[in-house]
C-alpha positions in Angstrom: 16.2 -2.8 -24.3 19.9 -2.5 -25.3 20.4 -0.5 -22.1 18.9 -3.4 -20.1 21.1 -6.0 -21.7 24.2 -3.8 -21.2 23.3 -3.5 -17.5 22.9 -7.3 -17.2 26.2 -7.9 -18.9 28.0 -5.2 -16.8 26.7 -6.8 -13.5 27.3 -10.4 -14.8 23.6 -11.3 -14.2 22.7 -14.9 -14.7 18.9 -14.7 -14.0 16.1 -12.1 -14.0 13.3 -12.3 -11.4 10.3 -10.9 -13.3 7.9 -9.5 -10.8 4.4 -8.0 -10.6 1.9 -7.6 -7.7 -1.4 -9.5 -7.5 -4.6 -7.9 -6.1 -3.5 -8.5 -2.5 -0.1 -7.0 -3.1 1.8 -10.4 -3.2 4.7 -10.8 -5.5 4.1 -13.1 -8.5 6.2 -13.8 -11.5 9.0 -16.1 -12.8 12.7 -16.5 -12.7 14.2 -16.4 -16.2 17.8 -17.2 -17.3 19.3 -14.1 -19.0 20.1 -16.4 -22.0 16.3 -17.0 -22.4 15.1 -13.5 -21.7 13.5 -12.3 -24.9 15.0 -9.3 -26.7 11.6 -7.6 -26.7 11.2 -8.1 -23.0 7.7 -9.6 -23.5 6.9 -12.6 -21.3 3.7 -14.6 -21.0 2.1 -15.6 -17.7 -1.4 -16.9 -16.6 -3.9 -14.0 -16.2 -5.4 -15.8 -13.2 -2.2 -15.2 -11.3 -3.4 -11.6 -10.6 -6.5 -12.9 -8.8 -5.4 -15.0 -5.9 -7.1 -14.9 -2.5 -5.4 -14.5 0.9 -5.8 -18.3 1.1 -3.5 -18.6 -1.9 -5.9 -20.1 -4.4 -6.3 -18.6 -7.9 -9.9 -17.7 -8.7 -10.3 -19.2 -12.2 -14.0 -18.1 -12.4 -13.0 -14.4 -12.3 -11.0 -14.4 -15.6 -12.2 -15.1 -19.1 -13.2 -18.7 -19.4 -10.2 -19.5 -21.7 -7.8 -18.3 -19.0 -5.7 -16.2 -21.4 -2.1 -15.2 -20.8 -0.9 -11.8 -19.6 1.8 -10.1 -21.6 4.4 -8.9 -19.2 6.3 -5.8 -20.3 9.3 -4.7 -18.2 9.7 -1.2 -16.6 13.4 -0.7 -17.0 13.4 2.0 -14.3 12.8 -0.7 -11.7 15.8 -2.8 -12.5 18.0 -3.7 -9.6 20.1 -6.4 -8.1 18.2 -8.8 -5.9 19.9 -8.6 -2.5 21.5 -11.4 -0.5 20.9 -14.3 -2.8 24.5 -15.4 -3.2 23.8 -15.5 -7.0 23.8 -12.7 -9.6 20.1 -12.3 -9.9 18.4 -9.1 -11.1 14.8 -8.1 -10.2 12.6 -6.2 -12.6 9.0 -5.1 -12.2 6.7 -5.8 -15.2 3.4 -4.3 -16.3 0.5 -6.5 -17.2 -1.1 -6.2 -20.7 -3.4 -8.3 -22.8 -2.5 -9.8 -26.2 -3.9 -6.7 -27.9 -1.5 -4.5 -26.0 -4.1 -2.9 -23.7 -3.3 -2.6 -19.9 -5.1 -5.3 -17.9 -7.6 -3.3 -15.9 -7.4 -5.3 -12.7 -3.6 -5.3 -12.5 -2.8 -3.1 -9.4 0.0 -1.1 -11.0 -2.3 -0.3 -14.0 -5.0 1.0 -11.6 -2.5 3.5 -10.1 -1.3 4.5 -13.6 -4.9 5.1 -14.6 -5.3 7.5 -11.7 -2.0 9.3 -12.3 -3.0 9.8 -16.0 -6.2 11.6 -14.7 -4.0 13.9 -12.6 -1.7 14.5 -15.6 -4.7 15.5 -17.7 -5.5 18.2 -15.1 -1.9 19.4 -15.1 -1.1 18.0 -11.7 1.5 15.5 -10.4 1.1 13.7 -7.0 4.0 13.4 -4.6 3.7 10.9 -1.8 5.6 9.6 1.2 4.4 6.3 2.8 5.1 5.3 6.4 5.6 1.6 6.9 4.7 0.1 10.3 5.4 -3.6 11.1 6.1 -6.0 13.9 9.5 -7.8 14.1 8.7 -11.1 15.8 10.3 -14.4 16.7 10.2 -17.0 13.9 7.1 -18.6 15.5 5.2 -15.3 15.5 5.6 -14.6 19.2 6.7 -11.2 20.6 10.2 -11.9 21.7 11.4 -8.5 22.7 11.4 -7.3 26.3 8.6 -4.8 27.0 9.8 -1.3 26.6 8.4 2.2 26.6 6.9 3.5 23.4 9.3 5.3 21.0 12.3 4.0 23.0 15.4 5.1 21.1 17.7 2.4 22.3 15.3 -0.5 21.9 15.8 -1.0 18.1 19.5 -1.7 18.5 19.0 -5.2 19.8 18.3 -5.8 16.1 21.2 -3.6 15.0 22.7 -6.2 12.6 19.2 -6.7 11.0 18.5 -3.0 10.4 22.1 -2.4 9.1 21.7 -5.1 6.5 18.2 -3.8 5.7 19.6 -0.4 5.0 22.2 -1.9 2.5 19.4 -4.0 0.8 17.2 -0.9 0.4 20.1 1.1 -1.1 20.9 -1.7 -3.5 17.3 -1.6 -4.7 16.8 2.1 -4.9 14.4 2.1 -1.9 14.8 5.6 -0.4 14.4 5.0 3.3 14.3 7.9 5.7 13.8 7.5 9.5 13.5 4.4 11.6 11.8 4.4 15.0 10.5 1.9 17.6 6.7 2.3 17.6 4.1 1.9 20.4 3.7 -1.9 20.2 6.2 -4.4 21.7 8.4 -5.3 18.8 6.7 -2.7 16.5 8.8 -0.5 14.2 8.2 2.3 11.7 10.3 2.9 8.6 9.5 6.1 6.6 10.3 6.5 2.9 11.4 9.8 1.3 8.8 11.6 -0.7 8.6 11.1 -4.5 6.5 10.2 -7.5 3.5 7.9 -6.6 4.3 5.0 -8.9 8.0 4.9 -7.8 7.0 5.0 -4.1 4.4 2.2 -4.6 7.1 0.1 -6.2 9.4 0.8 -3.3 6.8 -0.3 -0.7 6.1 -3.4 -2.7 9.8 -4.3 -2.8 10.5 -3.2 0.8 7.8 -5.5 2.3 9.2 -8.4 0.4 12.8 -7.5 1.4 11.7 -7.3 5.1 10.1 -10.7 5.0 13.1 -12.4 3.3 15.7 -10.7 5.5 13.8 -11.4 8.7 13.7 -15.1 7.9 17.5 -15.1 7.3 17.9 -13.6 10.8 15.6 -16.1 12.5 12.8 -13.6 12.7 9.4 -12.9 11.2 8.3 -9.5 9.7 4.6 -9.2 10.3 2.4 -6.9 8.2 -1.0 -7.8 9.7 -3.0 -4.7 10.5 -3.9 -5.9 14.0 -1.8 -8.9 15.0 -2.3 -8.6 18.7 -5.5 -7.6 20.5 -3.8 -5.6 23.2 -1.1 -3.9 21.2 -1.2 -1.2 18.5 -2.1 -2.0 15.0 0.2 -1.3 12.0 -0.6 1.3 9.4 0.6 2.6 6.1 0.1 6.3 6.5 0.3 8.1 3.2 1.5 11.7 3.0 0.5 13.4 -0.2 0.9 16.7 -2.0 0.5 17.9 -5.6 2.8 19.8 -8.0 1.5 22.1 -10.6 2.9 22.3 -14.2 5.6 24.7 -12.9 6.7 22.3 -10.2 5.3 24.3 -7.3 3.1 22.9 -4.5 -0.4 23.1 -5.9 -1.8 23.2 -2.4 -0.1 26.7 -1.8 -0.6 30.1 -3.4 2.2 32.4 -4.4 2.0 34.2 -1.0 2.3 30.9 0.9 -1.3 30.7 2.0 -3.5 27.7 1.3 -4.8 27.4 -2.2 -8.6 26.7 -2.4 -7.8 23.3 -4.1 -6.2 22.2 -0.8 -9.6 22.3 1.0 -11.3 20.8 -2.1 -8.8 17.9 -2.0 -9.4 17.3 1.7 -13.1 17.5 1.1 -12.7 14.8 -1.6 -10.9 12.6 0.9 -13.6 13.2 3.5 -16.4 12.3 1.1 -14.9 9.4 -0.8 -12.4 7.6 1.5 -15.2 5.8 3.4 -16.3 4.4 0.0 -12.8 3.4 -0.8 -12.2 1.6 2.6 -12.1 -1.8 1.0 -8.8 -0.8 -0.6 -7.3 0.3 2.7 -8.6 -2.6 4.8 -8.7 -5.5 2.4 -9.3 -8.3 4.9 -11.5 -8.9 8.0 -8.6 -8.4 10.4 -7.8 -4.9 9.1 -11.0 -3.5 10.7 -9.9 -4.5 14.2 -7.2 -1.8 14.0 -9.7 1.1 13.6 -10.6 1.7 17.2 -10.6 4.9 19.3 -7.5 5.9 21.4 -5.2 3.5 19.6 -3.5 6.0 17.2 -5.9 4.8 14.5 -8.8 6.7 13.0 -12.5 6.1 13.3 -13.7 8.8 10.9 -12.5 11.3 8.3 -12.3 14.4 10.5 -9.3 16.5 9.5 -7.1 18.8 11.5 -3.7 20.5 11.8 -1.1 18.3 13.5 -4.0 16.2 15.0 -3.3 12.5 15.1 -6.7 11.6 16.3 -8.1 12.5 12.9 -8.2 10.3 9.9 -6.7 13.2 7.9 -3.8 15.0 9.4 -2.2 18.2 8.0 1.4 18.3 9.4 3.0 21.6 10.2 5.1 22.6 7.2 6.1 25.5 5.0 4.2 26.3 1.8 6.3 24.1 -0.5 5.8 21.1 1.8 2.0 21.6 2.4 0.5 18.1 2.4 -2.2 15.9 4.0 -1.7 12.5 5.6 -4.2 9.7 5.1 -4.1 7.6 8.3 -6.7 5.1 7.2 -4.7 2.4 5.4 -3.4 -0.7 7.2 0.0 -2.0 6.4 -1.5 -5.1 4.8 -3.1 -2.9 2.0 -1.8 -3.3 -1.5 0.4 -0.2 -1.9 -0.6 0.4 -5.5 -4.3 0.3 -4.7 -4.0 2.3 -1.4 -2.2 5.1 -3.3 -4.6 4.9 -6.2 -7.6 5.1 -4.0 -6.3 7.9 -1.8 -5.3 10.1 -4.8 -8.5 9.3 -6.7 -10.6 10.6 -3.7 -8.7 13.8 -3.6 -8.8 14.4 -7.3 -12.6 13.9 -7.3 -12.8 16.6 -4.5 -10.9 19.0 -6.7 -12.9 18.3 -9.8 -16.2 18.6 -7.9 -15.0 21.6 -5.9 -16.2 20.0 -2.7 -16.1 21.9 0.6 -14.3 20.5 3.6 -15.7 20.6 7.1 -14.0 23.0 9.6 -10.7 21.5 10.9 -11.0 19.5 14.1 -9.1 21.2 16.9 -9.8 18.7 19.7 -10.1 14.9 19.8 -11.7 13.4 16.7 -12.6 10.4 18.8 -15.4 12.6 20.3 -17.0 12.7 16.9 -19.1 9.9 15.4 -17.4 6.8 13.9 -18.2 7.1 10.2 -15.9 4.5 8.6 -17.2 1.0 7.6 -16.5 -1.3 10.5 -16.5 -4.5 8.5 -15.4 -5.8 5.1 -19.0 -6.5 4.1 -19.9 -2.8 4.7 -16.9 -1.6 2.9 -17.7 -3.8 0.0 -21.2 -2.3 -0.2 -19.8 1.2 0.1 -17.5 0.8 -2.9 -20.2 -0.8 -5.0 -22.5 2.2 -4.3 -20.0 4.8 -5.5 -20.1 5.3 -9.3 -17.6 8.2 -9.4 -14.9 6.3 -7.6 -15.5 3.1 -9.7 -15.2 5.1 -12.9 -11.9 6.7 -11.9 -10.3 3.5 -10.6 -11.9 1.5 -13.4 -15.1 -0.4 -13.3 -13.4 -3.6 -14.5 -11.0 -3.5 -11.6 -13.7 -2.7 -9.0 -15.8 -5.6 -10.1 -13.1 -8.2 -10.0 -11.7 -6.8 -6.7 -15.1 -6.9 -5.1 -15.8 -10.4 -6.2 -12.4 -11.6 -4.8 -13.2 -9.9 -1.5 -16.7 -11.6 -1.4 -15.0 -15.0 -1.8 -12.5 -14.2 1.0 -15.3 -12.9 3.3 -17.3 -16.1 2.7 -14.3 -18.2 3.7 -13.7 -16.1 6.8 -17.3 -16.6 7.8 -16.9 -20.4 7.8 -14.1 -20.3 10.4 -14.9 -21.1 14.1 -12.9 -18.8 16.4 -11.2 -19.4 19.7 -13.8 -17.0 21.3 -16.6 -19.3 20.2 -14.9 -22.3 21.8 -14.0 -20.5 24.9 -17.4 -19.0 25.7 -20.1 -20.8 23.6 -19.0 -24.4 23.6 -19.2 -24.8 27.5 -22.6 -23.1 27.8 -24.5 -23.0 24.6 
């Protein structure tokens, strides 16, 4: 903690923004003057803050009836300056514990830590690289860019000042961005992150989405992370590239001669078997299922193939040390901690159970059957039916997350859509 206070003094910090992610990946926390930040780093916060719906209301009935506090403990490795505030504010991600010191099971960062501990017990370390797709819109949510060809290199530069400032903000926060490209949709962009440890990358995605939202507002724009914001334009994903290191730091998916290790196919088989059961963590709201449609660069099943983007699971061309598999199922609106935890858990189960993958798909996976849940209700049932996945992710987390999604689904079902007014009201 002395190192933390030395850093705060060195940078003349006046306040600390103490952050954590709720179940939907939204930033919660408090702003604390440095003079009042406790020497132990421990802070208190209502436990119900973790369980807030997309509608913004805390779900009091899903926590113990006394509504106990969380104990927030800082992770000093996440300390950085908060960009572009005009004030000397630091930001620091905290972990959520109960008063006895145990990790709160339904805190998303703790769910990912639980899965990573299971890998460590098996002598393996996941390495991941998320791809972040989003729309950059006018402040009112409209598409304000002129229509351009997909992947147009020059098109992003109409927002040159925005992306230049974004690069500075990412560097300031230790967010290791890689490539930027204009995507298929009008006003849609993709920002890739450099590969690294899973917890570190989840933190980076969490901070990056928040940074994009705040910076877009400052530029009179809106950063949109809805999975399918426009019916006739491509949806936005969070593809997750993943590999494993063994205890010697070598790629555990490759053998000494460079060929595929048997655990690579076991891992893929685990993804094939369990990802449909984990779909609620990749598509955590009703809109997210609209993205999963054929011939839209989005998957409809868990076929796998080499350099085959029609598959839910793609193996990019690479050398033995970079051998990896890409999970193309998650939408960009997924909680990064939970999407990474679920992806890695499915693969680990495949290794432990020595499952056998199907033959790789060498043609269009859209010709195969659609095997993913096509609604939040079906995804909810699939998760609740999978004991192995619930055990690895934590049954306490799965129960609370499922109940939150049931509440959100019920609220969604109460809405009357424009389609109903357009077609049913005049005739029914």
